[in-house]
C-alpha positions in Angstrom: 0.3 0.2 0.1 2.9 2.5 0.7 3.9 2.0 -3.0 0.7 3.6 -4.3 0.1 7.3 -4.9 -2.0 9.5 -2.9 -4.2 10.6 -5.6 -6.2 13.2 -4.1 -2.5 15.2 -2.5 -0.8 14.2 -6.0 -3.7 15.9 -7.4 -3.2 18.8 -5.2 0.1 19.5 -5.9 -0.6 19.4 -9.6 -3.8 21.7 -9.2 -1.1 24.0 -7.3 1.1 24.3 -10.1 -1.5 24.9 -13.0 -3.0 27.3 -10.7 0.3 29.3 -10.6 1.3 28.9 -14.5 -2.3 29.5 -15.4 -2.6 33.2 -13.7 1.3 34.4 -13.9 0.6 36.1 -17.2 -2.8 37.9 -16.5 -1.3 39.0 -12.7 1.8 40.3 -14.7 0.2 41.9 -17.4 -2.4 43.9 -15.2 0.7 45.0 -13.4 3.0 46.3 -15.9 2.2 49.7 -15.9 2.9 50.3 -12.1 6.4 48.2 -13.3 7.2 49.6 -16.1 6.4 53.2 -14.6 8.8 51.9 -11.5 11.4 51.0 -13.6 11.1 53.8 -16.1 10.6 51.6 -19.5 7.2 52.1 -20.7 9.0 51.5 -24.5 10.3 48.3 -23.3 7.9 46.6 -21.5 7.0 44.1 -24.1 10.2 42.6 -23.2 9.0 41.0 -19.9 6.0 38.9 -21.4 7.8 38.2 -24.6 10.5 37.0 -22.5 8.2 34.7 -20.4 6.3 33.8 -23.6 8.9 32.4 -25.5 10.6 29.8 -22.6 6.7 28.8 -22.4 6.7 28.1 -25.9 9.8 26.3 -26.5 9.1 24.2 -23.2 5.8 23.2 -24.8 6.3 20.8 -27.3 8.7 18.9 -24.7 5.8 19.1 -22.2 3.4 17.8 -24.7 5.4 14.4 -25.6 4.1 14.0 -21.8 1.2 14.6 -21.6 -1.6 17.2 -23.0 -1.8 20.1 -22.0 -4.6 21.2 -18.9 -6.3 24.4 -17.6 -7.3 28.2 -18.3 -7.8 31.0 -16.8 -8.8 31.5 -13.3 -11.2 34.9 -13.1 -9.8 35.8 -10.1 -5.9 36.6 -11.9 -6.6 40.2 -13.1 -8.2 41.2 -10.0 -4.9 39.0 -7.5 -2.5 41.3 -9.6 -4.2 44.4 -9.4 -5.0 43.7 -5.5 -1.5 42.5 -5.2 0.5 45.9 -7.2 -2.2 48.3 -4.7 -1.9 47.2 -1.4 1.3 45.6 -1.5 4.2 46.1 -3.8 4.3 44.9 -7.3 7.3 42.9 -6.4 4.9 40.5 -4.8 3.8 38.9 -8.1 6.8 36.9 -8.2 7.6 36.4 -4.9 4.1 34.6 -4.3 5.0 31.8 -6.5 7.6 30.6 -4.4 5.8 28.9 -1.5 3.2 27.1 -3.7 5.7 25.9 -5.8 8.1 24.5 -2.4 4.1 22.9 -1.3 3.6 21.7 -4.8 7.4 20.4 -5.2 7.5 18.2 -1.8 3.8 17.0 -2.7 4.9 15.4 -5.8 8.4 13.9 -4.0 6.8 12.6 -0.8 3.3 11.2 -2.2 3.6 10.4 -5.9 4.9 6.8 -6.3 5.9 5.8 -10.1 6.6 2.2 -11.2 9.9 2.7 -13.4 9.5 1.4 -16.9 11.6 1.2 -19.6 10.8 3.0 -23.3 12.3 3.2 -26.5 11.7 6.7 -26.8 14.3 9.3 -27.0 14.4 13.3 -27.1 14.6 14.8 -30.2 17.5 16.9 -29.1 18.3 18.1 -32.3 14.9 18.8 -33.3 14.7 20.5 -29.5 17.5 22.6 -30.2 16.9 24.0 -33.7 13.5 25.5 -32.2 14.9 27.1 -29.0 17.4 28.8 -31.5 14.9 29.5 -34.1 12.0 30.9 -31.7 14.9 33.0 -29.6 15.9 34.2 -32.5 12.3 35.3 -34.1 11.9 37.4 -30.7 15.3 39.3 -30.9 14.5 39.7 -34.5 10.8 41.2 -34.1 12.3 43.8 -31.4 15.6 45.0 -33.4 12.8 45.8 -36.2 12.2 49.0 -34.6 15.7 50.0 -35.3 15.9 49.6 -38.9 18.5 47.9 -41.3 20.9 46.6 -39.2 24.3 44.3 -39.5 22.2 42.8 -36.6 19.1 42.2 -38.3 20.5 41.0 -41.3 22.5 38.3 -38.7 19.6 37.4 -37.2 17.6 37.2 -40.6 20.1 34.0 -41.2 20.1 32.6 -37.9 16.3 31.7 -38.3 16.4 30.6 -42.0 19.2 28.0 -41.1 17.8 26.7 -37.9 14.2 26.5 -39.3 15.9 24.4 -42.7 17.5 22.4 -40.5 14.9 22.1 -37.9 12.3 20.6 -40.6 15.2 18.2 -41.8 15.6 16.9 -38.4 12.4 16.2 -38.1 11.8 14.5 -40.9 14.8 12.0 -40.0 13.6 11.9 -36.0 12.5 8.5 -35.3 10.5 10.4 -32.0 10.4 14.1 -33.7 9.4 16.8 -31.1 7.0 18.1 -33.8 5.4 15.7 -36.5 5.3 17.3 -39.6 3.1 14.5 -41.3 0.1 16.5 -39.1 0.8 19.5 -41.1 -0.7 17.8 -44.6 -4.3 18.3 -43.3 -4.6 21.8 -44.7 -7.6 21.9 -42.2 -5.1 21.0 -39.3 -3.1 23.7 -40.3 -5.7 26.7 -40.9 -7.1 25.9 -37.9 -3.6 26.0 -36.0 -2.3 29.2 -37.8 -5.9 30.9 -36.8 -5.0 30.2 -33.5 -1.3 31.8 -33.6 -3.0 35.2 -34.7 -5.8 35.1 -32.5 -3.9 34.0 -29.2 -1.7 36.9 -30.5 -5.4 39.1 -30.2 -5.6 38.2 -27.0 -2.4 39.1 -25.3 -3.1 42.5 -27.1 -6.3 42.6 -25.1 -5.4 41.9 -21.8 -1.9 43.5 -21.6 -2.8 47.3 -23.3 -6.4 47.3 -21.6 -4.9 47.6 -18.0 -2.3 50.2 -19.6 -5.4 52.0 -20.8 -7.3 51.9 -17.4 -4.2 53.0 -15.5 -3.1 55.8 -17.8 -6.3 57.1 -19.8 -9.0 56.8 -17.2 -7.1 57.0 -14.4 -8.0 54.0 -12.6 -6.3 52.2 -9.6 -4.2 48.6 -10.4 -7.3 46.8 -8.5 -10.2 48.5 -10.7 -7.5 47.9 -14.2 -7.9 44.2 -13.2 -11.5 44.3 -12.9 -11.6 45.8 -16.6 -10.3 42.5 -18.1 -12.6 40.3 -15.8 -15.5 39.8 -18.0 -13.6 38.4 -20.3 -11.8 35.5 -18.4 -15.2 35.1 -17.2 -16.9 34.6 -20.3 -14.1 32.8 -22.0 -15.7 29.8 -19.3 -18.8 30.6 -21.0 -17.0 30.4 -24.8 -15.8 27.3 -23.7 -18.9 26.0 -22.0 -20.7 26.7 -25.6 -18.5 25.2 -28.3 -19.9 21.9 -28.2 -23.5 23.1 -29.2 -21.8 25.4 -31.6 -19.8 22.9 -33.4 -22.6 20.7 -33.3 -25.3 22.8 -35.2 -22.5 24.9 -37.7 -19.3 22.8 -37.9 -15.9 24.6 -37.3 -16.0 26.9 -40.7 -19.4 28.6 -39.7 -18.4 29.2 -35.6 -15.2 30.7 -36.6 -16.4 33.3 -38.9 -19.5 34.3 -36.3 -16.6 34.5 -33.5 -14.4 36.5 -35.7 -16.9 38.3 -36.6 -17.4 39.5 -32.8 -14.2 40.1 -32.3 -13.7 42.5 -35.5 -17.0 44.4 -33.5 -15.3 44.3 -30.0 -11.9 45.7 -32.0 -13.5 48.4 -33.9 -15.3 49.7 -30.5 -12.0 49.6 -28.9 -10.3 51.9 -31.9 -13.1 54.1 -31.9 -14.0 54.8 -28.6 -13.5 58.5 -27.3 -10.7 59.1 -25.6 -12.6 59.6 -22.0 -15.0 56.3 -22.5 -16.9 54.8 -19.4 -15.4 52.2 -17.6 -18.4 50.3 -17.9 -18.0 49.9 -21.9 -15.0 48.1 -21.5 -16.4 45.5 -19.0 -19.1 45.1 -21.9 -16.5 44.5 -24.7 -14.4 42.5 -22.4 -17.4 40.1 -22.2 -17.7 39.8 -25.8 -14.1 39.4 -26.9 -14.1 36.6 -23.9 -16.7 34.8 -25.1 -15.5 34.7 -28.8 -11.9 33.9 -27.0 -12.7 30.7 -25.3 -14.9 29.8 -28.0 -12.0 29.6 -30.4 -9.3 28.4 -28.9 -11.0 25.6 -27.3 -12.4 24.9 -30.8 -9.0 24.8 -32.3 -7.5 22.4 -30.1 -10.4 20.1 -29.7 -10.8 20.0 -33.3 -6.6 19.4 -33.9 -7.2 16.7 -31.2 -10.4 14.9 -34.3 -8.4 15.7 -36.8 -5.2 13.3 -36.4 -4.9 10.0 -35.3 -5.5 8.6 -31.7 -1.4 8.2 -30.8 -0.6 12.1 -31.6 -3.1 13.4 -30.0 -1.0 14.4 -27.3 1.4 15.7 -29.6 -1.2 17.8 -31.1 -2.5 19.3 -28.5 0.8 20.4 -27.4 1.5 21.8 -31.0 -1.7 23.4 -30.7 -0.6 25.0 -27.4 2.4 25.8 -29.2 0.5 28.5 -31.8 -0.8 29.5 -28.8 2.3 30.9 -26.6 4.0 31.3 -30.6 1.6 33.8 -31.0 1.3 35.5 -28.3 5.2 35.8 -28.3 5.7 37.6 -32.1 2.0 39.1 -31.8 3.6 41.1 -28.6 6.4 41.9 -29.9 4.8 43.3 -32.8 2.2 45.3 -30.7 5.5 47.2 -28.5 7.3 48.1 -31.8 3.8 49.5 -33.2 3.4 51.3 -29.6 6.8 52.5 -29.5 6.7 54.0 -32.7 3.2 55.5 -32.4 4.5 57.0 -29.0 7.7 58.1 -30.2 6.5 59.6 -33.1 3.5 61.9 -31.4 5.9 62.8 -28.8 8.1 64.6 -31.6 5.1 66.7 -32.0 5.0 67.8 -28.2 8.8 69.1 -27.5 7.0 69.8 -24.1 6.5 66.0 -23.3 8.9 63.5 -22.5 9.8 59.6 -22.1 9.7 59.8 -18.3 6.6 61.7 -18.5 4.4 58.6 -20.4 6.6 56.4 -18.1 4.7 58.4 -15.4 1.8 58.8 -16.9 0.6 54.8 -16.9 0.2 54.7 -13.1 -2.5 56.8 -11.4 -0.3 57.5 -8.6 3.1 58.9 -9.9 0.3 60.7 -12.8 -0.6 62.7 -9.5 2.7 64.6 -9.5 2.9 65.7 -13.1 1.7 69.2 -14.3 -1.9 69.4 -14.6 -1.9 71.2 -18.0 0.1 68.1 -19.3 -1.7 65.7 -18.9 -4.2 66.0 -21.4 -1.8 66.1 -23.9 0.2 62.8 -22.4 -2.9 61.0 -22.2 -3.6 61.8 -26.3 -0.1 60.5 -27.0 -0.8 57.5 -24.9 -4.5 56.8 -26.5 -2.6 56.8 -30.1 -0.1 54.5 -29.2 -2.8 52.1 -27.4 -5.5 52.5 -30.8 -2.4 51.4 -33.0 -2.1 48.4 -31.0 -6.1 47.8 -32.0 -5.6 48.7 -35.6 -3.0 46.1 -36.1 -5.4 43.8 -33.9 -8.1 44.4 -36.4 -6.0 43.6 -39.2 -5.1 40.2 -37.7 -8.5 39.2 -37.0 -9.5 40.0 -40.4 -6.8 37.8 -41.8 -7.7 35.1 -39.5 -11.2 35.3 -41.0 -9.4 35.3 -44.8 -8.0 32.1 -43.5 -10.9 30.2 -42.1 -11.9 30.0 -46.0 -8.9 28.6 -47.4 -10.5 24.8 -46.2 -12.6 22.4 -46.6 -14.1 20.7 -43.2 -13.5 17.0 -42.9 -16.2 14.6 -42.2 -15.3 13.1 -38.6 -16.8 9.5 -38.5 -18.7 9.4 -35.3 
């Protein structure tokens, strides 16, 4: 009996680690305006999220060889992030994982009993290494685009191309590839995952920049800023719950069409709203966004699993998850470039405004110390940068809608 695992305690350990992973990004995005204001780094704030997402993207295919991905965002994450920042310090959003991680580690060490078995599977070391190099070079390339054509940029292009070529060759030859390429022979599988990549980028654009909008323009506290994205988390669950009925009634293509149209309307609302817009309007937009996000991401994972053989469900799931994180990593870099370029251009038209002032305006507390006559102009500059982000999102959503027309839905035998 003592060699058997304690299922309940191990489940608690898994829940703790999943909980930490799930809330990390949303907590950080809510706290980000305060962090960048303290560190005077508004123009590089996308690097924080890019680095976090990149390492998650890199590790996902490796974990996907072992098991399907689990869990989604708990709705308390944005509120927790705002509460910690406002009442403690933004440093605590990183400390909170330490005791939880130690507890989970100890529970697994003492209560998970595994039977040792021999396995013929080996880690695709060459493919994994090339994938890491490709993703890292791609992220740095996207960041360097802002500096124009340079030797560094050209070098990164060479690294991206070479690592991609070696990766594809390695995957074709590998006995147990980290990413089986035969999955991509299905046009429906490929298009669905490309849409996942793009829409996941739209998700990060919404969750990452709305708290900045709330604190920098609406002058709300960090806690209230967290409330602005909470309806998205709540309705994400609803969208995930309803997707089964949608797929049964409309199929994947029509479901995607309808959900993408909802995202277009919500994104247009963000582009067109005036500078001083009621907080509750953002909550309403968040609700529509969350419904569509939840439906699309859940449908993409389910459909990816259905389109491959039973023995590749885990890998298909990890590939779909990789597309989510890769899309977020790429798009947060593109958003950052767009935001910085627009803000810099706007500042050039206002000689009396500085980047330091922009760093302060995104924090409701620091904004109080700015000259009152400068605040409207600073907020207008910030608004221009934020709206440029959602113009990019609109282009991405429209592109997703086009991709959704490029495949025929495969009939799956029941």
